[in-house]
N, C-alpha and C positions, 0 to 999 in steps of 0.2 A: 406509554412506552410504544414507540414506533420502530419496528424492525423492518427495514426495507429489503426487497429482494436484491441479491447480488448478481451482477452481470457476469457472464461467463466468457472465457476466451472465445474469440470469434465475433463478439459484439464490437462494433466500430467505436463506441464511446471509450473503450479501453485503450484504443490506439491513437486517440487525438490528444494533443497537448491541452491541458486544462487552462482556462482563462483565469488571470489574476482577479482576486476579489477586490472590488473598488469601494463597495459600500458595506459598512459594518453596522448591520441593522437587525431587526427581528427575524428577517428571512435567513440571515447567516446563523443566528442563534438557533433557529429551528433545524437548519442543516446539520450543525455541529451536534445537536441533541439526537437527531435521527442517526447520524453516523455512530455516536457512542452507543446508543441503544442497539444498533445493528451489530456492533463489535461485541458487546457484552452478551448478546444473544447467540454468539458463536464461541462457546467456551474453548480456551486453549489457543486462541488466535491473538496476534499481536497488533493488528491495525486494520483500518479500512480507509480507503481514499474515496473522495466524493464521486469520481467517475465510476467506481465499482457499484454505486447505487444509481448510476445514470445521470449524474449532475457534473457537468464539465467545469467545475470550479476548483481552484487550487487550495484544497483543504483536505487534511487527513486527521484521523484520531489514532491514538496508540495506547497500548496497555502492555508494558513489558518490564520485567525485572523490578516490579514494585513502583513503577512510574506510569501514570496515566494522564493523558491530556490531549490537546489538539494543537495544530499549527496551521495558520492561514498564510498563504503566499511564501512557502518555505524556500530557503536557499541552504544548500548543504556543503559542508567541508569535510573531507575524508582524510584519514591517516594513510600513510604509505604501507604500514604494517597490515598484513592480510590475515583473515580467519577462514577456516573451512567449516562447513556444516551443511546439513540438509535444510532445504527451504521449501515452503509450500505457499499456497495462495488460495484465498477464498474463490477467486475467479478461475482457478484450476483445481477444483475440489479433489481432496483425498490423494493427491499425488505430491511426492516430495523428492527432490533431487539435490545432490551435492552442488552447492553454489558458493563460489568464492566471493567474499565481501571484505571491505575495509574493517579492521579491528575496532576502530574508533570513528565516530561520526558526531558532528555538531551541526544542528539545524537552527537557523535563525529565521524568524518570521514574526507573526503577530497572533495575538489571541483574538477571540471573537469580538472584543471591544475595540480592537485596533491598537492595543498596547504591545510594544515590542517584547518578544520572548526568545529565549535560547534554551535548547534542549541538547545535552551532550550525553553520550553513553558509549560503552564498550560492549563487546560480545553480542548477546541477543538483542539488546536495545539498539545498538548500532545497526545491526542487521535489519531490524524493523524500520528504523528511520530511513535507511537507504531504500528498502523495498517500497515503502509508501511514497517517498519522494519520486522514485522511478515511475510509479503509477501515474502521478500527475504530469509526467513528461510523455505519457503514452507508451511506456515500456513495461513489459512483464518480466518476471525473473527468468523465465526460460529463454529470453532474448540474449542473456549473457552466458548461457551455457555453450560449451564448445565440444567438438569431436564426438566421441561415442556417447557421452552423457547427453548431448543435445539430440542426437539421433534417437536414443532410447526414450527421452522425454517426449519428443514429437510423436513417436510410434505409440507410446502409452496414452497420450492425449487423444489421438485419432481413434484408439480402440475403446474409449469410454462411451457409455450410452449417452451421457449428457452432451458430449461433443458432437454427436450425430444429430442432436436436437437444436444445436445453436444455429441461428440464422447466418 
């Protein structure tokens, strides 16, 4: 079991768009395994993207609403219906903020063997799929916050001890 350290907000790897996976091999299998081990080592969390462990590859794992898996090179389709709810992130530890998201999401991509897969969900699973897909595009959930919520989030992030240690 390999639990990899999570990169924190301020780390450049979180802001770069991840590269598409072109080779479905043992290296990809090991990455997916490390991602899932890392996720399962963080109880109560819904997903981990490869860049959160320092790998700029378009891969994420998820574990939400009874569904667990991974997606390589995801593409996402969102409903117009919205949901409200608090959201957090392993790269912004212990902070949660109200974040609007689409109520339903469908992600298409590939499994670690290069076989096509589709994952659809509503509610929390949809939120997790959106959150992890955003990571692979170099976006953090706080980027979508607006107004007073955004100001409060940035103030709280700056006030944390871990943010002051981030390069």
